[in-house]
N, C-alpha and C positions, 0 to 999 in steps of 0.2 A: 504494500499500500504506499501511497505517497506521504511523505512527512509533512508535518505543520511547521511553518516558519513564522515566528512572531517577532516583530521588530522590538529591539531592547529597550526602548522608551515605553512600552506598554507596561503598565503596573502590574504588580505580582498577583493581585487578586483577580484582575481581568484575565491574565495569563492562565491562571488556574481554571477559571470558568471556560475559557476558550479550549484548554486541553481537555477537560472532562467532557465537554460537549463533542469535541472532535473524536475522542476515543470511544464514544458511546453512542454516536449518531445511528449506527446500524441496529441499535436495540430500541430506538424511539418509536413510539406509536405513530403511524402515519407515514413512516418512512419505508418506501419499498426498495427492495434490493436494487433494482434497476435504476434507481436515483442516486445511488452511491457511484460516483464517477472519478477516475483518476485523470492523469495527463492525457490529452488527446481524445478525452470522451470514453476511454476504456472502463468498462465496468469493473468495480473493485468490490471485494466482500466487506471491507472496513478501512478506516483511516487509523493513523497512529501518530501520537505526538512523542512517542518513546524513541527517538533516533539519536544516536550519539554524536558528538562533534567530529569524531573520528570518521564515522560513516559519511556524514555530510562532507567532510574534507575529500573523501574518496570520490563521491559523486561530482563534487566541483572539479577534481582533477580530470575525471572522465569528460565532463563537459567542456572544460578548457582545451581538450584534445580535439574537439570539433572546431578547427579554426576555418578561416575563410577559404583555404585551399580544399579542404575536406568537403565544406559546403558547395563550392564550385563543382567538385567532382561529382557530388550527388546529384546536383542539378543538371549537369551534363549528361550523366547517365540516364536520368529520367526523361530527358528530351529525346533520347535515342529510342525510346519505346515506341 
């Protein structure tokens, strides 16, 4: 599931409320499984706010690897279809 990023200037009580809601939205009445979506609109089973700084750093490193050249290569390949 995708992680939750909260800006550091958000107060602790609001962070806690957001994290609790984010972690339990899949159990809330009125929420259907198909309403829980991740990046790109893909259906996910739940969200989590329990992601370590280490994991986020690893994800950041992977995203940084997708530089302009990689993006241009992807676009060029898709144009050949």
